[in-house]
N, C-alpha and C positions, 0 to 999 in steps of 0.2 A: 403777519397781515395778509388776510384775503383782500385783496381792490376791488372796487366794483364800479363800469360806468355803466350808466344808461344812454345809449345811444338815441334811441327812440324808446314812446313808450313800452315797445313788444321787445326788444333784445336786451337782452344783457349780455355786456361783459367783464368777466371774473378772470383777472389774474393769479396765477395759483401761486402759491411760496415757490421763490425758486432760482427770479432772476440776478444777477450782480450787477449792483449799484455801479451807473458809465463815471470817468472820470472828471474830477472836482474841474473847475473854470481856470483861465487862468488869475494868475495872483491878483494884488490890489486892492484898493476899497469897493471895486465892482465884482468884483472878482467869484463868479457862479457858482454854486453849493453843484454837490457828485448830481449824477443821474439816476433815476429809480431804477434798480431792475424789477421785474411786471414776470419774469418767466412764461411759461405757456399760456395761453390768453383760453378760457374755457366760454362759449357762446353758445345761451341759450334762449328761447321767446317766454318775456319773464312772464303773460299771460296761459301760458302754456303746457306751463313745467310744472306736472304733480312729485316733488323732494320726497321720498319714501321716508319718515320717518318711523324706526320701529324700537315703540320701549318697553321691550319687553322684559319675564317674570324671570329669567335665565338666576339659577341657585347661585350667581355670584353677586348679585344686582341687592347689594344690603339695603334693608327697610327698618326704617327709625320706627318704633314704636315708644309709647306709654309705659309708666313702669308698671303697671297692671296686666297689663299683656305678655310684657314679657317673665312676670312672677306668674303666670298662670299659666306660658309653658313650658316654662321647670320645673313647673310642681306637678305638672300633668305629664311628661318626661322621664322625669325622676324624683317620685316619688319619699326616697329616701336620703334622706339629709345628713348626713356624717360631719356638717360644721356642729351640731348641739353636741356630739355623741365624742368629737374629741374636745371640747370644751369642759364638759362634764372630768373628762379624764385628765386632762392638764390641768384644772383645777385642784385635782387632789394627788398632782406629784409631791413629791416629797424635793423641795429645791436645794441644786449643787445633788444628785445624784445624775447615773446615770452617763458624766462624760467620758468615763472608761470606754463605750462601744461609738461615740464617735473617737476617740483620740485611737482606737484601734486600726494596722495600717491594713487592712481587710475593708473595715466599711469605708476607708481613706479612696481604695482606689476603688473601691462602687459609685463614691460622691464622684469620685473626680471623670464616672466614664471608661473605664479600663478593664472593668466586670461590669456587664450591665445586668447581673442579677444576684443578690445575695440573700440566703437562705442563712434567716437564724432562729436554732434548736433551742428550747430549754424545756426543765421539765417543773413541771404544773405549781403556777404559785412564783416562777423563776424571777416577777417582775415583766415580761414578757408587751404588755398590755403598757403596760406606763414607760418602756424604752423609746415604744411606739411613738406615741405620743411626746417623747425628747426628740425622736429623728425627725417629726413630719414641724413641731417648732422651730428647731435649730435648719432647714432645711427654708422651711417659709421665710427665715427671718432670710436668708442668704440670696435670696431668691428674689429680694427686693433692689438689690443690685446688679443681679446675672437676668435677671429675666426669667427664668423657670420658674416652671408649671409643678408644683405640688399637690398632689391630691393623696386621699388614706380611706383604705375599707376597715370596720372596723366588724370581723365577724361574730355572730352568735348565735349558739345551739336556741335560744327560745324565739329565735325571728327567721327561721332556716327557710320557715312557706314565704314569708314576706321577702327575702332575700336571697331571690331568685336571682342566674347572673346577668341578664339583662336588666335588672334593676339594681345590682351591683355597678356595672358599667357604665350608666346611668349616673350612679352617683356620682362615678369618679368625673364624667363628663359634665357635673353640676357645677365640680368645682372650679374644673380646668378655664370656666368660662363666666365667673367670677370677675363681673367690670368689665364684661366682654356684650357685643351682639352675642345672642345665642345662633343667630348664622342662618342660614337658607334652608337648607334642610333640615336645620330641625325645626321651622314655620311648615316645610311644606309637611313633613312628619304630623306635625299635630292635624292640620288641616286634611290629612289622608283619613286618620283612622278617630279624632276626636270625636265627630260628628258621628260618626258609625261605634261610638263607644266600643271599639277593640281597640287591641294595643298593639304597638308595633314587637317585629319581630329581633331576634338575639342582633342579625347580619344590619336588620336599621340601625339598632343601636347602636353596635360597631362604625356604622358608619359618622354617626354622628361625633360617636368618641374621636375618633378619627378624621374628622376638620379639627375638631378644636386643640388637636395635637402640632398643627402645622404653625400657628402663635407663637411657638417655643421653638428656643432652638434647644432646650433641655426639657425635656418631665423628667418628674420623678413619681411611682405610683408603692403604696406601703401597705401592704397586705397584713392584716392584724387576726391571729389563732385558726389557721389556717384546717386545722383538729380538728374547727368545731362546725364544720362544711359538712352538711351531707356527700359522701364520696361520690356521688352520681353526677355531681352538680363539682367538684373538688377541681375533677384534671380539665373540662371546658373551661372555669374561669382559668387556673389557671394556660392555658394552651393557649388562651386569646392574651393574656396580659403578657407571655413568654418573647411572642412576635410580633406584640404591636410594632416594632420601628427600631431600628437603629436609634431613634433619638430618647430612646426611653427604657427606666432603668428603673427594676420592679425588685423591691424587699419583700421578704417575707418571715411569718415566724411561725413557727408552730410547736407542739411536743415530738421529740424524738423519733418518739415511732413513724411522723409520718416524713415519707423522702422525698426527693425530688425524680424519683424514680430512671429508667433505663435508658428515657430521652435524652436527661439533662445530667449527665453522670459530671459535669466537671465543675456544676456550677460553685461557687463561693460560699462558708459557711463559716458561721461563728455561731457556738454555746454560750449560751444566751443564763446566766443565772444572776443571784443575790451576793451584789459583792458586799465583802466584810465593812469596807470604809463606808459603801454607803448603808447597807443594814445598822450600823451603829448611827449613822443620821437618824435614820428612821425613828430609832428606838430613843434616841435624845426628845425627837420632835415630840411623839405618843406621849413620854414622860410629862411634856412641858404641858399638854393640855390634855391630863384625867388630875382634877385637883388629890384625889385622895392619894393616889400611888405617889403622885409627888411631895404632896405632905408627907408619907413616909418617908421616901431618901432623900427629902432635901438637908436633914442633920445628920442622913446619915451615909455619909459618902464613902465608904466601904463597902455599903450594899447598891449606892447607884451603878459602881462599876461591876458590881457582881453582876447583878442587872443586866449589864448591856454584855457583859461573856457568857452569860450563859444563854443568851437568847438568840444572840449571831452565834456562838457554837452549836445551839441545836435545830436552827429553822433551817441548817444543810443546805443553803443556797435558792433559798423558801422564803418571798417577805408575805407571804399569805401562810406559812405557818408561825411568823416573827408577830404578826397582826394577833395571832389565835390565841396565843402566849403571854401576848398583853392583854386582851382582854379579859384573858385571865383573874392577869394579878390587881387591875383595877376595882376586882372587887373585895381584895382582902382587907376587911378588915382594921386588922395590926400588920408591925414592922412583923412579927415573928411569924404569922402565917406568910409575909410576902417572901422571906428563906424558905418557912416549908413548901410554898407556890415551885418556889424557884429550884427548888432538890426534887422535884419529883415532873419538870418539865418534860411529858413524851417528846421521842424523836421521831416519831411515824406521823404522816396526817392523818389515815382514819383513825388511829387513835388520838388523837389531839380533838378530833369531831367526834369521838366518843365521849372524851370530859364535856368537848361543849354539852353534847347529848343530859350529861348525870347533872351539869351544872342547873339546866331548864329544869332538868325532874326538881331536883333541889326547892325548886322557887315553889311560894303559896301555888294553893288548887290554882287560884285564879290565874296569873300569870303561867303557868304551867298550862292553862288550855289554850290563852290570847296563843303562848306561843306557839304550836300544836296547829292550830286552825292556819295562825298566820303562812306558818312551814308547809300546813297543806298548801295553801292559795298558791304561794311564791313558788314550790316546785313543780306545779301540778300546771299551770296557768299553760297556755297556749300561745301566749304573749306576755311580755313587762306588762303590770300591772300599775296604775298611777297610785298615787298615794289614796285621793279620794276615794279609789276600787276596793283598795284592800280593806280599807277601814267603814266602807260601807258593804262592804261582804263580811265583815265580823259584826257587823252590828244586824245585821238579820237576824229576828228571831223567827222558828219554826211556828207553823200554825192561825200566822199574824196575817193583815191583810193590808196596813200599812208599815213605813219604816219610823223606830222609836229616833230621835235627832239626841234625843237622852240617851243612849246607848250607844253611841258614837266616840272611839278610844281615841287622844291624841297618839301621833305614829309616834312618836319620843319612847312614849309607854308600851306598846308596840317590837321597838326594834329593842328596845332593852330586854325586854321579854324573849327575845329571839336569844339573847347574848353573844351577839356580834353575828348572826350568819346570815340573816338578812339585812343590809343598807339602804340608804335613800340617793339618789342621782340627785341632786338639788336644780340643777338648772333645766331638767326634763321632769322633774317633779312624780318622778318612777321608783319603787319597788324591787328591788333583783335581792337575787343569794349572791352572796360574799366572793366568792369562784366557783371556776365550772366545774374548781371539783367536789364542790360544797354539792352539786348536782348528784352529784354521781356519788354522794355518799349517800345522798337522801334514796334516791333511788335502791340502790340497795337494800335499804333497812323498810324501804316502804311496806314489803308484802306485812313483815313482823308490826311496825309501828305505825304506822297509818294504812291499812287494809283496805280501808272503807275511804277515801280521798276523795275519787274519781264520785260516788254517788254524796260523799259531802256537801264537792262543788256544784255538781246536776240536783239537789234535793234545793241549795240554796236560790241557785236563780231561777227557778222554776217557781220557786214561792215568790220571789221578788216579781219576775212577770205577771207574777196571778193577784199584785194590790191592786187594789181597790183607782181607779181612776187610767190603768192602764191594757190597749195603749195606744188609748184617745190622747193626744198630744195636745186638749185645745186650753190646759191647764199648764203646761211650759213649753216657752218654746221650744222645735226639733233641730237650733243649732246651740241650744245651749242645755244641752242635754242631764237628766240626775244622776247622777254618778253608778256604775254600775250598768246603765243600760248598754252603752258599744259594747259591752264588754260580754253580756247577756247574748249576744249572738253564735255562743260557743258551747251554747247551753246542751247542743244537738250532738254537739261533737265528744264532750264529754260523758252524755249519754250512753254510748255508747261500751257494752259487755257488763259486766255488774251491776251497773244503777238501772241498766233497762230492763233487769228482773223486779231488783229492789222496788223500784218507782214507776213498775207496770203502770198502775194509772192514773200516779201523777203526768203521767207522761203520754196519754192518750186524753186525756183533761188540756194536757199543752197544744194536743193539737188541734180541737176546736175555735181554741184560735190563734193558732201561728199565723194564716194568711193574711190576717188583720195587720200582727206583727211586720209581715212583710212590707206591704203595704206603704206604714206605717215610717219604716228603719229603712226602706227602699236603696237611699244613698250613704247610707253608716254601718249596716250589717254586711260585708263582704267578704264572709268567709264563706264555704261551701254548707249547710245545702241554699243559703241564701245569694247567693251569686246568679241565679240563675234567674228566668221571668219562671213565674209560676200559672198552674190554670185560676182560673176567677175562684173555686170553691172547689179547692186541693183536696180527694181523701186524703181519708189517714193512711193508705196503703198508697198515696205517693209519696206523703213525706216522711216516710219509714222508710222505701226504697232511699229516697234523693237522699235522707241520712245516716243511711247504710245501718240500719236499726234493725238485726237481722230477726233475731229475736220475736220480737212486735210485728212484723210481716206478716213475720208465721204464725202468730194469734189471728190475727184477721184475715189472714187468706182461710183457717180452722172452721174463723165466723162467717164469713161470705165465699165464695167462688171468684173468683179473679174479674167474671163479665160483669157483676154486682155493684164492685170499685167505679162511681162516674170517675171520670175524668183521667180515666187509662190508670196505666196499671206504676208507673212512673221506670217502666224499664230503659227507655229511651235517655234517663237521668240518670240509671245506676249504672249506664254503661259509659258515659259523660265524665262521672268520678272515679270510675276503675273499680263499681264495689260487682268483682267478678261472681261471687257465693253469691249477691242477691237479685246479678242476674241470670242466672242459673233457676236459683229456687222459684223466680215467675217465672220462667219457658219452663219448668217443670210443672210450674199451676195453668199452664195454657196461654202466657202472656203471648200477645202477636209478634215475631221476630222484626218484621217491617213496620212494626205502627209508626206512621208519618207526624212527627211533631213540627212548626213552623221555622222555631229559633234552632232548632239541633235535628232538622230530618229526622228518619231513623234509625235505633242505634249502632248503627254500623255509623254510619255518617261520625255521629256523635263521639264512639269512642276510638274510631278516626284522629278526627280531629284534638283530640286531648289525648293521643300515642298511647291508647291503651289494645299492646296490641295481646296479649293472652285475652280480652276480651272478644278483637274485632275476630281471631282464631275461631271462639265458640260459637260468633254467630254467627259468623259461615258456614261453620259444618253443620249450622241448626237451622240451614235455609237462608239466609240472609242473602238477599240482591245487592251482588254486588254493581250495577249500576243505578240503584234510588235513586228517583230524584225526589231533592226536597230541603228547606234547609238553607243558612245563607250564604253557604258554598256553593248549592246547587247538589251534588255530592258525595260521597264517600271518597273515592281518589284527590279530589282537588280539595277536602278538608285535609287528607291526611298530608300535600305535597305543602299546604297553605301554611304547617308547622314543623316541616321538614322530618317527617316521621317517613327515613327512607323504609324501616323495615314493613311498615303499614304499606308504603307503595306498594314495595315489591308482593307481598302478600296480597294486594287486591288485586294487582294486575294478574298473577298466580289465578285467581279466583275468577278471571273475567271481565274484571273493569275493563272500560273502552280508555285508550289513552288521547284518542282524540275527541274525544267529547268537551265540545263548546258549554261557554258556563261565563256568568257577568263578567268575570278576568281574562276569558277567553280559554285556550286546553290549557291542561296541567301543566304544559312544557311551557308553555307565556307564564304561567304564575310563578314555576322556579326560575324560567329566567328572570322576570323582577324582585326575586329575594335570593340569586346569585346561590342558587344551592347545587352546584357542579356535579356533586354526586348525583342528586337526581336527576340531572337535564342531561348527564349518559342514559341512565339506566331506561329514561322515557325515551330517546332517541335508539337506543340497543331492542326495545321494545315495541316499535314503529313507530313512532308518534309523527307528525305531519310536520316538517322543520319550515314550510310555509303555509301552514295555517292559518287561516286568518279570524279575527278575534282580539276583543279587549279592546282597552284605550287607544293601545297603538299601533292594534290593528296583526302585529307580528313579533314572535317572541325574538327576532333579532331588531326588532324598537325596542321594544320593550326594554332589554336590555341594556341597548344603548343610553335608552331615557334616564337609565337610573343605574348610569357609569358599571354596568357589567362588563368589564376587557375579557375576562375569563371565557364566561361566558361565552361575551358577542364572538369571537377565536373559534368556540367549539361550534357554536352554531353555523358559523361561514364554514368553516372543516366538514361539516352538516349538509352542505347544499342550501346555505339561506341564502335569497335575493338580496343580494346587496343593490337593487336599486330600485326594490317594489316599491308602490308609491301608497299609502296608506290614507283611514281616514284621514280628514282635515288637512289633507297633503303633507301628510307625516311620511316620509321616507329616510331609510337607515342615517346618508352622509349626511343630509339636512338637522339630521335630531343630534348626531354628534358635534356639529357645528355649531349649531344654536344652542347647545349645552358647553361649549368651550371644551370637549373632550380630543386634546390634540394626537394624545394615542391611537382616540379612536378611527378617528378620521386620515390616520396614513395608516392603521390597520386595511378601513374601509379600500379606501385609495390602492394599496399592496391588492388586496384583493378583487378590482377591477369594477368599483363602483367612483360614476361617470360623474368628474365635478361637475360638468355642465347641461348636466339633466334637468329634466324638469325647470326651462326657462331660464336654467341661471339661476335658480334662488340659494343654492347651496353660497354664491360664494357675497349677496346679498343679505344671506340667516348670521354669515358672520363679523362683518359689515354693519350691522344693524344694531350690532351690541359692541361695534369699536373692537372688537378681537383682533388684534394686529395680528398676530402668531397662526392664527387660523387662515386670514386670507393670504397669509404670505405663502401658506403651506399649499392652500389651494392652487391660487397662482402657479408656485413651483412647478406643482405638477400638471398643470393644463386648463385651469378655469379659464374661459376669457372673459376678457376684461372690459369685451363688448357685446356683451348677449346680443343675439339675433331678434329676444323676443322680449320686447320691453316690456309688458305688461304687469311687472312686480318691479317697475320702475329700471332707473341706472343707478349702475356701482357710484360709477366718479356723480353721479351728483349727488345720491345718498349722503355718500363720505361727508362731499363738500357741507351738506345742508345742517350733519351732526358737528363739524367745526375741524373733524376726523384729522389734523396735517398728517401724520404718517402714514395713514391707510390713501388717502390722495399718493402722496409719494409713491406710493408701493402700487398703485393701480396705474399710473403715467407712466411706469418706470416700465410695468409689463406692457405697455400699451395702449394703453385707454386712452379713444380720442377725446379730444377738448371741444369741440365744433358739436355740440350735438343744434341746433337752430335750427334742423331741419324737425325734432325728434314730437312726437304728437302725444298726445293724455294717455 
């Protein structure tokens, strides 16, 4: 305890922990008790001293939040929820299969941690995704007793636009913070970006993911179907995963053509295929689930065994092939037909798909049309369709003004017509093709089999959007939308190419009400061209430019010169979306290369923010001003730096962009320092960036790097002459920031490079003890911080520590000479 004695109305004597009790009295009934050890006495004037209690909001001060706030932050930071996808896959996994992988010595070495990365390669349809769900469930069960973290990623070629590297990593974070506080860093990102309507950078997401790793002694991350991920992003994701730290074990599945590469030549690898034992279990279960096939085989045990043998033998290690073979047998009307079907089972996947298509063609005309339309929609949809969206799409009749609900088909009938090529995920209520190879097959036959697929989809969506009552929402809830309205945001994406020619008049008519849809669905339509702010009454040319409808734009420019189209030509939005041919067309027809828009600035700034270096280069060659002012980032260079587009940063500097230009965030160097962009920081310094230029929230680049825990950046800035004692806005200075945020390594780095622990009235020591950072207090005192600062305007360290009741820090201060008699101290 700390004991207090008040000697009068003004003087307080405080005994600080540490005295040794006196010797006990003589024995006997009246023997005295041991004496009290008071330790050093601290004396101060009770009515004169103000003890400074600093209740900071440092990143390690966890804040309890209600469930709604926590959910809101998690959903905003991590829009992809892999829990649902995993549940769908686990639900269809055949019981008691996949155990061979868990027993494999290579898997066991990976699970134990002796190998940090495991690469599982397998042929298409070999059951890789199902095995991933097996591994995740196994590790999750084990984690209950070992406190390990388990997170997974299921990649899907249909969701490539959504599954950016940043969103995938945030999806891992979402799984690892299950049942925990989201953490101060996540809250900081939410506060920093949410209100502005912007999103965190990849580096920001990496930081919150890394902050979640420290809660686990071991973390397992499993990534499925790397081959389905765009190549440009594939290695970005892989590099982040493999370099996450020694406590993280990564397992990856892919087709055999995807290899780790020269940078990771010694990764443990396992070949994945459907094992015969697992195939037999799968076949047996599917027979039990097919009433007709079961009826044929129940009385024919030799035929049942032949079914097992033939399907397992022709499956060639592919569950998918076994599934398609079984689908072909379930419709056989007689035992003889089953035998004939077994005799002619194809061994090649494409041959099997050809036979499935023949089965579809052999149906009655109505079912054949249903299958054709369903396959067209599911294969060409820009994202997975919900069950109700597919049903609605197939029910829409051309040249009608409303949906006839009597024309809606039962989903089971649609799936049956597609002969097993389309399946339904019940938990998410979405439809998808049975496998990625199905997508590849349908893509290969589309020119001959479905040549008008995009036109059919576009026509249906535009018909739907022209229904009576749309886009007025007075007769339905904006949060309970009629099916297909949300997917209709892709109408202009489907319209590019052939549909643009075939549906010319229909598209121009839609342009007349497109801005009304933009207003009505502003919270729901989030793909281009709906993501950005539109002019109040956009011209048809502006919409065509935004949607990259090149043929329509040419037609409109033939109808009227560019200066006759209100609200500008759309060159800025075309630059932002990367429509190079559209930008070229507009400039050829007189568009102003330096036209300004409020949100994105001139075209060059828009292209720089979005990372379109070919368009940026083209604009500069055609007279774009590299230092033009406008847009949320102020100029093109700041926009490029904000998104870590190093190629464009180099291009802009080469074309005269000022490296020391000030903006809302300070200079480009300040911005790059905040985000940890090491290569851009070095580039800017090489090109003459002023390392001590003042600007931005933290006043200097070094302060900004320290506030955002960018240790490597801070080192680079110091090596290039950053002032380690510079005092910025709101008394922010390097050592104080590092101490306030508890960055021990950065505090030591600054002291080693000349930072004065006693600068600015000894505030650094006070910053550390106000937040109870014993390690920082010790570090400062050991490096010369004065425990009795002469300038007491900011408070007395000992009194501040005492007021907090922080015993360890009080002892540290006394040990380093803090005086205990402050009776003469003034307010």
